[in-house]
C-alpha positions in Angstrom: 323.8 76.2 91.8 322.6 72.4 91.8 321.4 70.8 94.9 324.5 68.5 95.4 326.6 68.1 98.5 330.1 69.4 97.9 331.8 66.8 100.0 329.9 63.5 99.4 328.4 64.3 96.1 324.9 63.3 97.3 322.3 64.8 94.9 318.5 64.4 94.2 316.8 61.2 93.9 313.7 60.4 91.7 310.7 58.3 93.0 307.0 58.1 93.1 304.2 59.5 95.3 301.8 56.5 95.8 298.3 57.2 96.6 295.9 54.9 98.5 294.5 53.9 95.1 298.1 53.0 94.0 298.3 55.9 91.5 301.9 56.8 90.9 303.1 60.4 90.3 306.8 61.4 89.7 308.4 63.3 92.5 312.0 64.2 93.7 313.7 63.6 96.9 316.2 66.4 97.7 319.2 66.1 100.1 319.2 68.1 103.3 321.8 70.6 102.4 323.1 73.2 104.8 325.5 76.3 104.3 328.2 75.7 106.9 331.7 77.1 107.7 334.2 74.2 108.4 337.3 75.1 110.0 340.5 73.8 108.4 343.4 73.5 110.9 346.0 73.2 108.2 344.9 76.4 106.3 344.1 78.3 109.5 340.8 79.6 108.2 337.1 78.7 107.8 335.7 77.3 104.6 332.1 77.9 103.4 330.6 74.7 101.8 327.2 73.4 101.0 327.1 70.2 102.8 324.4 67.4 103.5 323.8 66.7 107.1 325.1 63.1 106.3 328.2 64.6 105.1 328.5 66.9 108.1 328.2 64.0 110.4 330.9 62.0 108.5 333.4 64.9 108.7 332.8 65.3 112.5 333.2 61.5 113.0 336.5 61.4 111.2 337.9 64.3 113.3 337.5 67.3 111.1 337.7 68.7 107.6 341.4 68.1 106.9 341.2 64.3 108.0 338.1 63.8 106.0 339.7 65.3 102.8 342.9 63.3 103.1 340.9 60.0 103.6 338.4 60.5 100.7 339.3 59.8 97.1 339.2 62.5 94.6 336.5 60.8 92.6 333.9 61.5 95.3 334.7 65.2 95.7 333.4 68.2 93.8 335.8 70.4 92.0 335.9 72.9 94.8 336.6 70.3 97.3 339.5 68.7 95.4 341.1 72.1 95.2 340.7 72.5 98.9 342.1 69.1 99.4 345.2 69.9 97.3 345.7 73.1 99.4 345.6 71.2 102.6 347.8 68.5 101.5 350.4 71.1 100.4 350.4 72.9 103.8 350.6 69.4 105.5 353.7 68.3 103.4 355.4 71.8 104.1 354.8 71.4 107.9 356.2 67.8 107.9 
């Protein structure tokens, strides 16, 4: 599995280590990914995702996983998150 956040799409970045003598060697900067279980109120269950800490703060700021999925465009989401968004929207449509 690649090191990409399933919610925000944040992945690795490439840069240089720069020495005191200004020698540059390639390196990668990996996102801070965490395996978390986020609770979905609409589905009534927990969902295990590999999320960056930045993405986790964003979800908490908006008010939970369901709100965050609804407000985020499909282009920014992974395939698994898009499927989850579709399930949540179906449940919310049925409840309304």
